[in-house]
N, C-alpha and C positions, 0 to 999 in steps of 0.2 A: 428380616424385612429391611429394604433400603430406606434410609432416612430421607425425608422430603427436603429438598434444597430450596432456599429462599434467597432472592436478591436483597441483600441488606445494606448495600452501599453502592453509590454511583459517583463516578468522577468523569468529567469531560474537559477537554482542552481544545481550543481553536487555535489555528495558526495565526490569525489576525491579532496583532498586539502581543503575541507571546514573547515573554522575556524569561529565559531560563534562570537568570539570577534572582528574579522575583519569585518565580514558581518553585525553584528548587534550592537555591542558595548560591552564594557568590563563588564558592570554591568547590572544585571537584567535578564540575559538569561541563566546562567549556568545550572540551574536546570530544564529547560524546556526539554521535550522529543525532541529527535533529529529531528523527522519529523516536529514538530512545528517550530523548528529553521529553517529548510529548507524552509518551506512555508513563514514564516515571512521575510526571506531574499529574496525570490523570489518576494514577494509582494512589498518589499522595492525597488527592482530593477524595477518592473513594474511601480510603482509610480514615480520613478526618470525618467523613460523613457517618461512619459507624462508631466512631470513637476509638481510635487506634489503641489507646491504653487499656480499654475495656475488653477488647476482642483478640487482636493479633497475639498479644503476649500470653493469652490464655490457651493458645493452640501450640502444641509442640512443633518445633521447626520441621521435623520429619513428616508432619501432617499438613503442612502448608504447600500450596502448589500454584502454578501459573500456566495459562494457556492463552497465547496471543496470536492474532491473525494479522497478516500484512501482505500487500502485493507490491508496494513501491517504496518500502522503507530504505532499501539499499540501492534503488535505481539511480538516483542522482549521484550517489557516492561512487557507484561502479562506473558511471559515465565519466566522472572526474578522474578516477584511477586509470581508465582506458586512455584518456587524453594525455595524462602525465607520462604513461609508459610510451605512447607513440611519439610524443613531442620531445621529451628530455630523458626518458629512461626510467626503469623500475627503481633505481637507486634514489630517485627523488620522491618516491611515495612516502607519505607521512607514516612514521612508525606507530603513531597513536591510532590512526584511522585504518591502517592497512588490515588489521585483523578482522575488520567488519566486512571484508569480502564475503564472509560467512553469515548468512542471514540469521543463523541460530544465536549469534552473539548479541543481537540487538536487545535481547531480554536478560542478558547475563547480569547487568548491573542491578536490575530489578530483583533478581533472585538473591544477589549478594546483600543488598541493603536490607531486605526484609526476611532473610533466612528462609527462603522457599525451597526446602530440601526434599519435598515429596516428589515433585517433577516440575520441569520448566520446558514447555513445548511450544514451538513456533509453527504456524500453519500458513501456507502460501497459495492455496488453491484460488484460482481467479474468482474474484468477487464474493465467494462464499467463505473465505478464510476466517472472518470474524465469527460467523455463525458456526463454523466447524470447531472453532476454539471452545465455544459454549457447549456444543454437542459432545465433543470428545472429552473435555474437562469434566463434565458431569458424569459421563460413563466411567471415567477413571475413578471418580469419587465413589460411584456406586459399586465399583469392583474392590473398594478398600484401599486404593493406592494413596489416598490422602483424605483429609476431612474438612478442608477449607480451600477455596479456590478464588483466584483473581483471574478473570477472563476479560477479553475485549479485543480491540483492534487499534492499530496505529498506522498512519500513512504520512508520506512526505511528498512534496510536489515533484513531478517528473521533470527531467531536463527538457528544455524548449524544443529540441529536435526529436523528441519521442513522439510517436504517432498519436497517442492519446493525451498529450500534454495539456490540451485545451479543456480537458475534463479532470485534471488532477485533483486529488483530495489531499488534505493536510490537517492533521489533528489526531486526537485519540479519544477513546472511550474505555473506561475500566469499570468492571462490575465485580463486586464481592458476592460470592455465593457460599452459603453455609447452611448447616442443618436447621430446619425450622425450630426444633426444640431448643437449640442454643440461643437463637434470637429471642424466642419467647421467654426463656429463663432470665434474660437480662433486661427484658422490657424494650427490646430494640425495635427498630422500624422494619417492616416488610414491604418492599416495593412490589413484590409479586413473585410468580414462578415462571420459569422458562423451560420449554421443551423443544429441542431442535433436532432436525433430521436432514441429512444431505443425500443427494442422489445425482443421477446423470442422464442427460438427454443428448444422444449423439447429434451433432449439428446436421448431418445428412438426413437423419430421420425427422428432425424438426422442420427442415425445409420441404419435406415431402407433403403429399396430399393429406396424410393423417397425422401431421405434426401436432396440431392442437389436441387431437384426441389422445395421443400418446402422452402429451404433457398433463392432461387432466387425469389420466390413470396414475401417473407418477405422483401427482399432488395428493390424490386420494389415498394412495398407498402410504405415502410419507406421513400424512396426518393420522391415518388409522394406526400406523405403527407407534405413534406417540400415545395411543390409548385414550385419546380425548374426543376425537372427531371421527365418526364412522364413515362419513361421505364428505365430498368436497364442500368445505365452507359451512357446514351445518352443525350446530351444537344443540344442546337441550333447549335453549331459548330462541332457536331460529338461526338464520344465516350469520356466520361470523364475519365481522369486518376484515378486509384484507388489504394490506399495503404491499404493492409489488414494485420492487426496485429493479427495473429492467432497462436494457439498451434496445436498439432497433435492429439487432442481429436476427437471423432466422430463429435462433433459440429464444431470444427475448420475445419476438412476435408470436411464437407458438404458445408460450406461457400466457401472454397477454390475451390471445384468442381463447385459450382454455378458461381463463378467469372471467372474460367478458366485461361488461360495464360495471359489475359489482365492485371491482377492485379499484382502489386508489392507486394510480400508476405514478411512480416517481422516477425521473430520469436517473439512470445509474451513472456514477462517476467512474474514474479509471481504476479505483481500488475497491477495498472491501469495507470501507468505513461507513458508508451511508446506510446499509442494512442494520448495522448495530446502533447507529444513531436513531433509526426508526424504532428499534426495540426499546431504547431508552424513552423515546417519546410516548410509546404505548404504556410503559411502566409508570410514567408520570401521572397518568390519569388513574389514580388509585381506586376510584369508584366505578371506572368504566368496565365494559364487557371484555371478555377474552378477545384477542385479536391475533391474526396471522400476519407475519411479515415473511414475504417470499422474495427470493432474489435468484438470478441466473446470469451466467456469463456466456459470451459467444462461443467459448470452447466447449460448452455443454454442462459444466458444473452448475448445480442448482441446490437450493436449501430452503427449508421453511422453519420458522420459529413460532411456536404457539406461546403467546404472552398472556398470562393471567394476572392482571394487576391486583394488588392488595394482599392481605394475609390470609392464611388458611383458617380452619375452624379452631385452631389452637389459641386464637385470640391475640395473635401478634399484631401490633399496631404501631402508632407513632411513639417514639421514645419520649418519655415524660420530659417536658420542658423544651422540646425542640420546636422549631417553626416549620411551616409547610414549605417554605422556599428552599427546597433541596436542590442538589445538582441536577436531578432529572427534570424537575419543573423548570428550572432556569434554562436548561437546554431547549426544552419544548417551547417555552415562551419566546426565546430568542429566535428560534426557527420560524415561529408564527409571524413575528414582527418582520422578518425578512421575506415573508411570502413562501417559506419553504414547507408549510404544512404543519 
């Protein structure tokens, strides 16, 4: 039987006011790409949230893993590389930054620092990459590939001449997922459970007369596949709250029409960060009902995440002596103050 996974730690980083020297240390981080700095800092906060000495060291390095989503971590760096090559030549590329032409390297420092030897995977699907990291990371744990997971998303602002630069995202979210039994054994905190599923709606179909109907069928199927919700948006206690992170593309409009007025619609940014931020906000309400976070991209990629706040029947609760003001609550409160929901 597959062990139930619990979110036991949350770390968030905003670009505003971020200083890598304060967040990470004065030495060894200066030449890392900004998106890598963001996620390293978010991971550091997530580990502090669970008590790093109590948990990470108790898990064999071969059982630790990471799954990170991003759409624009490398975009501004690639833009700068292109300009250098065109203006003065490839010989002037920074030997420190040049290896980061590969998006997979953005999580390499994370794996090295925390000895994440189970696997370290980067996802880049438009807008859904962060939820795909949660989905695929959990599947890998269920298959026995690892026993402890650090998942999330990181983004960096786009270059000014990029088409979507006005909706750039910047910052990171990191979530620690581990077996509920391990969290309960040490008296750790359970933020809740996550179940994610990705799927695809072809843009041409979304723009057609039956686009909304097809979107509804896909949502129903994804939620049913998660084993919790038999039909769109209805749980044992009635309709589930839904947060939909959507743009105004035909795909976004098809999903918006399928959900109707019941969904809280949030404007999508250029990357995959906002859906994961909304997952964190749902987890922050430890006593609230289960909630669905849905997102979709103009390219047709879509995903849902069923968020069930709080601990399971095993009695997992707040770690003795801790305060309620955790990373998740801080993020949610800050967004509320800004009018972000």
